[in-house]
MDAnalysis code that builds the backbone (N, CA, C; Angstrom):
import MDAnalysis as mda
import numpy as np

u = mda.Universe.empty(585, n_residues=195, atom_resindex=np.repeat(np.arange(195), 3), trajectory=True)
u.add_TopologyAttr("name", ["N", "CA", "C"] * 195)
u.add_TopologyAttr("resid", np.arange(1, 196))
u.add_TopologyAttr("resname", ["MET", "LEU", "VAL", "ARG", "PRO", "MET", "ILE", "GLY", "GLU", "TRP", "GLU", "PRO", "ARG", "GLY", "ILE", "GLU", "THR", "VAL", "ALA", "THR", "ALA", "GLU", "ALA", "ARG", "HIS", "LEU", "VAL", "ARG", "MET", "PRO", "VAL", "PRO", "GLY", "LEU", "ALA", "GLY", "ASP", "LEU", "HIS", "GLN", "ASP", "LEU", "GLY", "ARG", "ALA", "ALA", "LEU", "ALA", "VAL", "THR", "LEU", "SER", "GLY", "THR", "LEU", "ALA", "GLY", "ASP", "GLU", "ALA", "ARG", "ASP", "GLY", "PHE", "LEU", "GLU", "SER", "LEU", "ARG", "GLU", "GLN", "PHE", "ALA", "ALA", "GLY", "GLU", "PRO", "VAL", "ASP", "PHE", "VAL", "ALA", "ASP", "ILE", "LEU", "THR", "ASP", "SER", "ASP", "LEU", "GLU", "GLN", "VAL", "LEU", "ILE", "ARG", "ASP", "PHE", "ARG", "LEU", "SER", "GLU", "VAL", "ALA", "GLY", "SER", "ALA", "ASP", "SER", "PHE", "ARG", "TYR", "ALA", "ILE", "THR", "LEU", "VAL", "GLU", "TYR", "THR", "GLU", "PRO", "PRO", "GLU", "PRO", "PRO", "GLY", "LEU", "PRO", "GLY", "LEU", "ASP", "LEU", "GLY", "LEU", "ASP", "VAL", "ASP", "LEU", "GLY", "LEU", "ASP", "ILE", "ASP", "LEU", "GLY", "LEU", "ASP", "LEU", "LEU", "ASP", "LEU", "PRO", "GLY", "LEU", "LEU", "PHE", "ASP", "VAL", "PRO", "SER", "PHE", "ASP", "ASP", "MET", "LEU", "SER", "PRO", "ILE", "GLY", "THR", "ALA", "ALA", "GLU", "SER", "LEU", "LYS", "SER", "ALA", "LEU", "GLY", "GLY", "ALA", "GLY", "SER", "LEU", "LEU", "ASP", "PRO", "LEU", "ASN", "ALA", "ILE", "LEU", "ASP"])
u.atoms.positions = np.array([
    [0.953, -1.312, 0.111],
    [-0.159, 0.363, -0.038],
    [1.041, 1.185, 0.103],
    [1.220, 1.899, -0.681],
    [1.493, 3.515, -0.963],
    [0.343, 4.571, 0.545],
    [1.883, 5.057, 0.662],
    [1.767, 6.098, 1.613],
    [2.369, 6.914, 1.056],
    [1.207, 8.298, 0.948],
    [1.519, 10.008, 0.601],
    [2.576, 10.033, 1.653],
    [3.755, 11.182, 1.184],
    [4.508, 11.641, 2.708],
    [3.397, 12.829, 3.250],
    [3.431, 12.440, 4.589],
    [3.044, 13.531, 5.017],
    [3.357, 13.892, 6.336],
    [3.314, 15.908, 6.644],
    [4.484, 16.081, 7.804],
    [3.277, 16.894, 8.737],
    [3.105, 16.432, 9.458],
    [1.951, 16.618, 10.887],
    [0.370, 15.987, 9.923],
    [-0.068, 17.241, 9.763],
    [-1.413, 17.357, 9.106],
    [-1.449, 17.326, 7.608],
    [0.010, 17.793, 7.285],
    [0.083, 19.001, 6.062],
    [0.468, 17.628, 4.659],
    [0.101, 17.947, 3.786],
    [0.414, 16.834, 1.988],
    [0.479, 18.041, 1.513],
    [2.581, 17.575, 1.738],
    [2.928, 18.502, 0.478],
    [2.646, 17.988, -0.946],
    [2.282, 18.760, -2.372],
    [2.150, 18.394, -3.508],
    [2.960, 18.704, -4.641],
    [2.537, 17.927, -5.184],
    [3.714, 17.597, -6.695],
    [5.402, 17.193, -6.373],
    [4.976, 15.960, -5.298],
    [6.270, 15.591, -5.067],
    [6.910, 14.461, -6.231],
    [7.375, 15.033, -6.474],
    [8.952, 14.440, -7.266],
    [9.872, 13.169, -6.661],
    [10.493, 13.565, -5.612],
    [11.302, 12.436, -5.169],
    [11.460, 12.560, -3.494],
    [11.790, 11.453, -3.338],
    [12.199, 11.481, -1.890],
    [13.143, 10.387, -1.625],
    [13.930, 11.505, -0.976],
    [15.194, 10.704, -0.473],
    [15.870, 11.160, 0.701],
    [16.272, 10.027, 1.534],
    [17.107, 9.569, 2.756],
    [18.657, 9.485, 2.836],
    [18.798, 9.820, 3.565],
    [20.514, 10.134, 4.304],
    [20.725, 9.441, 5.471],
    [21.527, 8.955, 5.274],
    [21.923, 7.643, 6.543],
    [23.011, 7.773, 7.045],
    [23.972, 8.510, 8.343],
    [25.292, 8.490, 8.813],
    [25.609, 7.556, 9.900],
    [26.807, 7.334, 10.185],
    [27.221, 6.691, 11.203],
    [28.616, 8.193, 11.830],
    [28.250, 8.535, 13.448],
    [29.600, 9.516, 13.491],
    [30.528, 8.676, 13.854],
    [31.401, 8.988, 12.892],
    [32.934, 7.726, 12.428],
    [33.991, 8.410, 13.457],
    [34.870, 8.647, 14.338],
    [36.093, 9.602, 14.867],
    [37.304, 8.735, 14.122],
    [37.373, 9.515, 13.886],
    [39.252, 8.515, 12.781],
    [40.678, 8.798, 13.425],
    [41.077, 8.147, 14.010],
    [42.195, 8.029, 14.957],
    [43.382, 7.334, 14.321],
    [44.314, 8.413, 13.709],
    [45.432, 7.296, 12.777],
    [45.943, 7.156, 14.331],
    [47.062, 6.303, 13.973],
    [47.834, 5.320, 15.136],
    [49.427, 4.996, 14.455],
    [50.284, 5.874, 14.771],
    [52.253, 5.964, 14.045],
    [52.390, 4.466, 14.048],
    [52.662, 4.516, 12.887],
    [53.039, 2.893, 12.438],
    [52.063, 1.432, 13.004],
    [50.878, 2.112, 11.977],
    [49.586, 1.210, 11.899],
    [49.189, 1.835, 10.505],
    [49.524, 0.166, 9.471],
    [48.645, 0.478, 8.162],
    [47.000, 0.633, 8.380],
    [46.576, 2.047, 7.986],
    [45.237, 2.273, 8.652],
    [45.226, 3.127, 9.250],
    [43.702, 3.273, 9.811],
    [43.208, 4.395, 10.883],
    [42.618, 3.525, 11.761],
    [42.270, 3.972, 13.477],
    [41.053, 2.881, 13.634],
    [40.384, 4.385, 13.372],
    [39.155, 3.847, 13.831],
    [37.539, 4.370, 13.817],
    [37.068, 3.775, 15.275],
    [36.137, 5.313, 15.850],
    [35.380, 4.989, 16.994],
    [34.115, 5.294, 16.646],
    [33.200, 4.584, 17.070],
    [31.396, 4.630, 16.377],
    [31.461, 5.597, 17.528],
    [30.736, 6.128, 17.162],
    [29.857, 7.337, 18.571],
    [28.750, 7.329, 18.129],
    [27.827, 6.094, 17.465],
    [26.598, 5.972, 17.094],
    [25.585, 6.758, 15.903],
    [24.957, 6.748, 15.531],
    [24.192, 6.844, 14.333],
    [23.878, 8.491, 14.624],
    [23.810, 9.151, 13.333],
    [23.598, 10.391, 13.457],
    [21.549, 10.467, 12.688],
    [21.370, 11.564, 12.917],
    [19.913, 11.847, 12.825],
    [19.421, 11.336, 11.132],
    [19.071, 10.659, 10.985],
    [17.883, 10.487, 9.608],
    [17.486, 11.795, 8.911],
    [17.982, 11.880, 7.982],
    [17.436, 13.204, 6.940],
    [16.435, 12.984, 6.236],
    [15.734, 13.167, 5.418],
    [14.928, 13.585, 4.627],
    [14.697, 14.575, 3.647],
    [14.709, 14.248, 2.259],
    [14.883, 15.200, 1.473],
    [13.346, 15.169, 0.784],
    [12.648, 16.117, 0.177],
    [11.148, 16.204, -0.097],
    [11.264, 17.157, -1.585],
    [11.585, 16.718, -2.724],
    [11.591, 17.613, -3.784],
    [10.476, 17.663, -4.813],
    [10.242, 18.466, -5.331],
    [8.805, 18.405, -6.183],
    [8.895, 19.733, -7.415],
    [7.682, 19.638, -7.964],
    [7.477, 20.952, -8.626],
    [6.021, 21.569, -8.503],
    [5.678, 22.276, -8.163],
    [3.998, 22.852, -8.272],
    [4.101, 24.174, -9.672],
    [2.417, 24.061, -9.969],
    [2.670, 25.326, -10.979],
    [1.259, 25.981, -10.197],
    [1.079, 27.456, -10.563],
    [-0.358, 28.323, -10.099],
    [-0.181, 28.862, -9.498],
    [-0.115, 29.874, -9.488],
    [-0.073, 31.123, -8.051],
    [-1.105, 30.159, -6.917],
    [-2.267, 29.880, -7.026],
    [-2.964, 29.218, -5.866],
    [-2.296, 28.429, -4.895],
    [-1.965, 27.245, -5.875],
    [-0.707, 26.415, -5.346],
    [0.475, 26.697, -4.723],
    [0.801, 27.894, -5.164],
    [2.162, 28.562, -4.674],
    [2.052, 28.898, -3.295],
    [0.808, 30.034, -3.678],
    [0.989, 30.451, -1.811],
    [0.221, 29.768, -1.272],
    [-0.632, 28.987, -1.089],
    [-0.888, 27.489, 0.037],
    [0.145, 26.993, 0.632],
    [0.663, 26.098, -0.578],
    [1.899, 25.776, -0.162],
    [2.952, 26.289, 0.680],
    [3.252, 27.730, 0.367],
    [4.206, 28.364, 0.895],
    [3.550, 28.928, 1.841],
    [2.698, 28.771, 2.594],
    [1.609, 29.650, 3.752],
    [1.353, 28.177, 4.778],
    [1.679, 26.933, 3.995],
    [2.146, 25.941, 5.365],
    [2.988, 25.689, 5.466],
    [3.914, 25.384, 4.504],
    [5.819, 25.486, 4.978],
    [6.311, 26.514, 5.947],
    [5.713, 27.835, 5.191],
    [6.376, 28.644, 6.381],
    [5.807, 28.739, 7.764],
    [4.902, 28.259, 7.797],
    [4.097, 27.943, 9.380],
    [4.434, 27.268, 9.879],
    [4.574, 25.812, 9.113],
    [5.245, 24.418, 10.015],
    [6.806, 25.213, 10.324],
    [7.501, 25.327, 9.641],
    [8.860, 25.995, 9.929],
    [8.676, 27.155, 10.861],
    [8.061, 27.895, 10.733],
    [8.856, 28.806, 11.765],
    [7.649, 28.471, 13.512],
    [6.827, 27.719, 13.292],
    [6.189, 26.821, 14.588],
    [7.773, 26.213, 14.819],
    [8.931, 25.454, 14.734],
    [9.691, 24.682, 15.091],
    [9.849, 24.278, 15.602],
    [8.791, 23.450, 15.875],
    [7.955, 22.068, 16.442],
    [8.000, 20.651, 16.057],
    [8.870, 19.387, 16.944],
    [8.823, 18.103, 16.223],
    [7.324, 17.879, 15.434],
    [7.383, 17.390, 14.547],
    [5.882, 17.038, 13.501],
    [6.094, 15.429, 13.319],
    [5.039, 14.788, 13.144],
    [5.332, 13.762, 12.931],
    [4.695, 13.554, 11.278],
    [5.820, 12.264, 11.026],
    [6.062, 12.340, 9.221],
    [6.118, 10.843, 8.954],
    [5.140, 10.534, 7.651],
    [5.154, 9.226, 7.141],
    [5.053, 9.526, 5.561],
    [6.365, 8.356, 5.121],
    [6.357, 7.515, 4.223],
    [6.899, 6.579, 3.801],
    [6.784, 6.022, 2.341],
    [6.611, 4.737, 2.174],
    [8.108, 4.618, 2.252],
    [9.219, 5.362, 2.020],
    [10.694, 5.537, 1.978],
    [10.978, 5.392, 3.479],
    [10.244, 5.013, 4.431],
    [10.891, 5.170, 6.241],
    [10.246, 3.956, 6.335],
    [9.832, 2.963, 5.996],
    [9.131, 1.918, 6.402],
    [9.956, 1.139, 7.571],
    [11.025, 0.698, 7.710],
    [11.885, -0.320, 8.390],
    [12.855, 0.944, 9.208],
    [12.377, 2.212, 8.928],
    [13.442, 2.793, 10.360],
    [12.457, 3.053, 11.048],
    [13.031, 4.031, 12.055],
    [12.312, 3.720, 13.220],
    [11.772, 5.667, 13.646],
    [12.243, 6.273, 12.783],
    [11.565, 8.296, 12.100],
    [10.015, 7.990, 12.812],
    [9.870, 8.703, 13.410],
    [8.463, 9.524, 13.489],
    [8.008, 10.555, 13.961],
    [9.152, 11.392, 14.342],
    [8.931, 12.477, 14.526],
    [10.387, 13.632, 13.909],
    [9.838, 14.541, 13.283],
    [10.975, 15.415, 12.133],
    [10.793, 16.383, 12.971],
    [12.183, 17.594, 12.555],
    [11.936, 19.078, 12.449],
    [12.330, 19.261, 10.861],
    [11.182, 20.939, 10.548],
    [11.821, 21.139, 8.981],
    [13.218, 21.547, 9.188],
    [14.621, 21.142, 8.836],
    [15.617, 22.010, 8.788],
    [15.945, 22.780, 8.501],
    [15.489, 23.062, 6.464],
    [15.366, 24.103, 5.957],
    [14.573, 23.386, 4.286],
    [14.514, 24.403, 3.815],
    [13.930, 24.698, 2.478],
    [14.037, 25.430, 1.489],
    [14.278, 25.084, 0.396],
    [14.399, 25.968, -0.666],
    [13.262, 25.785, -1.983],
    [13.300, 27.252, -2.640],
    [12.368, 27.359, -3.475],
    [13.239, 27.619, -4.429],
    [12.531, 27.634, -6.097],
    [13.520, 28.531, -6.996],
    [12.454, 28.471, -8.143],
    [12.044, 29.500, -8.833],
    [11.373, 29.507, -9.987],
    [12.429, 29.371, -10.869],
    [12.135, 28.812, -12.514],
    [12.602, 28.643, -13.393],
    [11.823, 29.647, -14.854],
    [13.265, 30.250, -15.229],
    [13.427, 30.841, -16.046],
    [12.394, 29.696, -17.421],
    [11.598, 30.305, -18.331],
    [10.874, 29.661, -19.500],
    [9.700, 29.474, -18.341],
    [9.355, 28.651, -17.907],
    [8.318, 27.977, -17.224],
    [8.284, 29.255, -16.177],
    [7.271, 30.495, -16.141],
    [6.279, 31.245, -15.072],
    [5.607, 30.969, -14.048],
    [4.769, 29.998, -14.527],
    [3.961, 29.653, -13.679],
    [4.219, 28.004, -12.789],
    [5.230, 27.760, -13.017],
    [5.792, 27.073, -11.924],
    [7.044, 27.309, -10.649],
    [6.838, 26.877, -9.743],
    [8.194, 26.620, -8.951],
    [8.652, 25.610, -8.934],
    [9.946, 24.849, -8.442],
    [10.782, 24.091, -7.725],
    [10.943, 23.966, -5.745],
    [11.244, 23.117, -5.550],
    [10.927, 23.286, -4.262],
    [11.933, 21.498, -3.239],
    [12.284, 22.173, -2.648],
    [13.418, 21.476, -2.166],
    [13.416, 20.928, -0.154],
    [12.423, 20.515, 0.339],
    [12.432, 20.339, 1.987],
    [12.817, 19.474, 2.473],
    [13.909, 19.511, 3.283],
    [15.104, 18.842, 4.385],
    [14.134, 18.800, 5.608],
    [14.019, 17.548, 6.087],
    [13.389, 17.028, 7.296],
    [14.099, 16.492, 7.874],
    [14.841, 16.334, 9.445],
    [15.798, 15.715, 10.653],
    [15.028, 15.319, 10.965],
    [15.386, 13.655, 11.571],
    [14.784, 13.475, 13.165],
    [14.634, 13.915, 13.720],
    [13.702, 14.355, 15.095],
    [13.941, 14.870, 16.451],
    [14.003, 13.604, 17.293],
    [15.465, 14.116, 17.994],
    [15.185, 13.188, 19.038],
    [14.806, 13.612, 20.547],
    [13.964, 13.088, 21.402],
    [13.636, 14.269, 22.261],
    [15.396, 14.095, 23.882],
    [14.767, 15.251, 23.578],
    [16.344, 15.590, 24.571],
    [16.453, 14.702, 25.892],
    [17.114, 14.264, 26.531],
    [17.306, 14.023, 28.092],
    [17.055, 14.399, 29.104],
    [16.516, 14.243, 29.711],
    [16.190, 14.894, 31.231],
    [18.001, 15.230, 31.842],
    [17.558, 17.013, 32.237],
    [19.410, 16.867, 32.407],
    [18.815, 16.457, 33.690],
    [20.736, 16.030, 34.145],
    [21.121, 14.792, 35.419],
    [21.139, 15.712, 36.510],
    [20.716, 15.306, 38.000],
    [20.315, 16.431, 38.710],
    [21.572, 15.968, 39.963],
    [21.917, 16.684, 40.747],
    [22.942, 16.788, 41.366],
    [22.926, 15.811, 42.722],
    [23.407, 14.587, 42.917],
    [23.918, 13.332, 43.928],
    [23.571, 14.402, 45.582],
    [22.374, 13.471, 45.948],
    [22.543, 14.388, 47.759],
    [22.392, 15.599, 47.338],
    [21.606, 15.945, 46.630],
    [21.224, 17.686, 46.659],
    [19.532, 18.097, 46.130],
    [19.034, 18.043, 46.995],
    [17.920, 18.154, 46.328],
    [17.158, 19.769, 46.983],
    [16.688, 20.059, 45.839],
    [16.307, 22.007, 45.763],
    [15.113, 22.131, 46.002],
    [14.099, 21.190, 45.999],
    [12.983, 21.074, 45.765],
    [12.234, 22.287, 45.434],
    [12.673, 22.267, 43.455],
    [12.573, 23.513, 42.533],
    [10.772, 22.961, 42.403],
    [10.194, 21.860, 42.470],
    [8.854, 21.684, 41.870],
    [8.100, 21.960, 42.851],
    [8.288, 22.534, 44.014],
    [7.121, 23.715, 44.792],
    [6.935, 24.907, 44.104],
    [5.888, 25.564, 44.700],
    [4.956, 26.944, 44.375],
    [5.987, 27.745, 44.546],
    [7.134, 28.489, 43.642],
    [7.841, 29.706, 43.569],
    [7.583, 30.986, 43.779],
    [5.581, 30.817, 43.381],
    [4.913, 32.211, 43.682],
    [5.178, 32.904, 44.729],
    [5.318, 32.144, 45.663],
    [4.798, 32.042, 47.543],
    [5.580, 33.212, 47.849],
    [6.952, 33.596, 47.228],
    [7.678, 34.785, 47.875],
    [7.241, 36.007, 47.584],
    [6.409, 36.145, 46.550],
    [5.849, 37.781, 46.171],
    [4.489, 37.712, 47.165],
    [3.338, 36.735, 47.237],
    [2.815, 36.887, 48.898],
    [3.416, 36.755, 50.344],
    [4.385, 36.135, 50.405],
    [4.952, 36.065, 51.524],
    [6.088, 37.569, 51.930],
    [5.909, 38.894, 51.059],
    [7.148, 39.244, 50.871],
    [8.338, 38.927, 51.306],
    [8.880, 37.953, 50.157],
    [10.122, 37.307, 50.975],
    [11.181, 37.952, 49.700],
    [10.001, 38.559, 48.443],
    [11.082, 39.086, 47.190],
    [11.863, 40.000, 48.286],
    [11.855, 40.892, 48.697],
    [13.440, 41.571, 49.164],
    [14.093, 41.505, 50.276],
    [13.859, 39.862, 50.368],
    [15.115, 39.293, 51.128],
    [16.501, 39.364, 50.873],
    [17.277, 39.506, 51.429],
    [18.588, 39.403, 51.272],
    [19.067, 38.151, 50.556],
    [18.521, 37.543, 49.893],
    [19.448, 36.225, 49.990],
    [21.228, 35.711, 49.605],
    [21.783, 36.704, 49.236],
    [23.292, 36.633, 49.139],
    [23.886, 36.646, 50.244],
    [23.408, 37.869, 50.989],
    [23.880, 38.401, 52.419],
    [23.771, 37.414, 53.140],
    [22.877, 36.400, 53.199],
    [22.653, 34.940, 54.129],
    [23.460, 33.829, 53.877],
    [23.778, 33.464, 52.561],
    [24.737, 32.252, 52.142],
    [25.926, 33.050, 52.391],
    [27.213, 34.014, 52.196],
    [27.943, 34.316, 52.706],
    [28.204, 36.012, 52.717],
    [29.245, 36.506, 53.359],
    [29.478, 37.783, 53.451],
    [29.578, 38.344, 52.425],
    [29.028, 39.282, 52.062],
    [29.444, 40.134, 50.607],
    [30.246, 41.648, 51.698],
    [31.285, 41.613, 50.375],
    [31.782, 43.033, 50.908],
    [31.380, 44.422, 50.735],
    [31.628, 45.098, 51.211],
    [31.288, 46.370, 51.227],
    [31.792, 46.791, 49.820],
    [30.875, 47.543, 48.789],
    [31.845, 48.204, 47.549],
    [32.122, 49.710, 48.140],
    [31.815, 49.703, 48.589],
    [32.901, 51.609, 49.372],
    [34.316, 51.100, 49.253],
    [34.963, 50.334, 50.122],
    [35.730, 49.627, 50.592],
    [36.769, 48.739, 49.109],
    [36.341, 48.578, 48.101],
    [36.566, 48.371, 47.431],
    [36.794, 49.110, 45.930],
    [36.003, 50.546, 45.702],
    [36.376, 51.446, 44.813],
    [37.291, 52.739, 45.740],
    [37.575, 52.750, 46.919],
    [38.165, 53.717, 47.207],
    [39.879, 53.671, 46.689],
    [40.810, 53.012, 46.607],
    [41.619, 53.408, 45.277],
    [41.568, 53.910, 44.050],
    [40.384, 53.498, 43.632],
    [39.746, 54.494, 41.884],
    [39.335, 55.543, 42.359],
    [38.466, 56.051, 43.275],
    [38.359, 57.218, 43.418],
    [39.873, 57.929, 43.391],
    [40.093, 57.713, 44.296],
    [41.713, 58.707, 44.575],
    [43.002, 58.625, 43.234],
    [42.796, 57.384, 42.557],
    [42.976, 57.455, 40.904],
    [42.522, 58.608, 40.301],
    [41.030, 58.237, 40.385],
    [40.337, 59.266, 39.650],
    [40.606, 60.828, 39.813],
    [41.317, 61.417, 41.158],
    [41.148, 62.602, 41.868],
    [42.106, 62.861, 40.962],
    [43.355, 62.104, 40.740],
    [44.977, 62.364, 40.315],
    [44.173, 62.685, 39.408],
    [44.014, 62.029, 38.059],
    [43.690, 62.036, 36.784],
    [42.836, 63.621, 36.501],
    [42.020, 63.672, 37.217],
    [41.048, 64.794, 37.241],
    [41.893, 66.068, 37.204],
    [43.445, 66.178, 38.658],
    [44.025, 67.285, 38.335],
    [45.372, 67.317, 37.158],
    [45.579, 66.144, 36.755],
    [46.458, 66.081, 35.660],
    [45.874, 66.898, 34.298],
    [44.522, 66.177, 33.849],
    [44.557, 66.791, 32.840],
    [42.965, 67.463, 33.297],
    [43.586, 68.592, 34.513],
    [42.601, 69.775, 34.384],
    [42.590, 70.907, 33.527],
    [44.254, 70.980, 32.985],
    [44.627, 72.139, 31.994],
    [44.141, 71.848, 30.762],
    [44.076, 70.411, 30.233],
    [44.476, 70.388, 29.082],
    [43.403, 71.341, 28.032],
    [42.141, 71.645, 28.318],
    [41.057, 72.165, 27.446],
    [42.233, 73.419, 27.269],
    [42.590, 73.845, 27.908],
    [43.244, 75.818, 27.381],
    [44.359, 74.961, 26.690],
    [45.083, 73.822, 25.984],
    [46.030, 73.651, 25.160],
    [45.363, 73.795, 23.417],
    [44.229, 73.633, 23.356],
    [43.126, 74.476, 21.856],
    [43.023, 75.511, 22.060],
    [43.511, 76.373, 22.864],
    [42.853, 78.008, 22.646],
    [43.374, 78.669, 21.749],
    [45.024, 78.206, 21.391],
    [45.478, 79.432, 20.010],
    [44.399, 78.644, 18.980],
    [44.188, 77.230, 18.902],
    [44.009, 76.989, 17.605],
    [42.391, 77.362, 17.427],
    [41.740, 77.175, 18.419],
    [40.413, 78.237, 18.119],
    [40.123, 79.340, 18.093],
    [41.279, 80.088, 18.591],
    [41.072, 81.601, 18.132],
    [41.893, 81.539, 16.454],
    [42.944, 80.904, 16.153],
    [42.781, 80.706, 14.357],
    [41.607, 80.469, 13.378],
    [40.574, 79.281, 14.071],
    [39.637, 78.811, 12.926],
    [38.381, 79.906, 13.490],
    [38.339, 80.996, 14.241],
    [37.226, 81.447, 14.482],
    [37.372, 82.443, 13.365],
])
């Protein structure tokens, strides 16, 4: 049974080619004195699918572009089905890119190529062992209880006063001000000539 390619609920029309690209991440490690190289397999890369085709007519182009750009701008993973993916584990994809072109001599038609990549759900971030921050509680309570004005850094450690840290800078700034105080008068002869 033939399955027409579907990106989410959207069915691209005028498809001429459906192509897949599968690869493995291999790290090449040359070894001195060894004929050839060692390769470390870091796993399978994301499966990529390219749909390309041609459509004719302004209505077809406008409807196609509206649906495609809406899916692309959302940046959300969507379900994808096609015959070429029968034995693969591909379920959801992201639209990585798309290219559109109009061809001279055929003003009423345009060509397209859409590249889809396999979406993999990212793993949960690892927690720190023995540290339960309890971040699943309602953090909006601090506003109701007046805790938003609480000096949390001051409770955790001693915060030094900025006055002590800035006193050497103040002395240096005063010295610079007195040294450059007469610099403005150096340009007075030039101002007299240009006026």
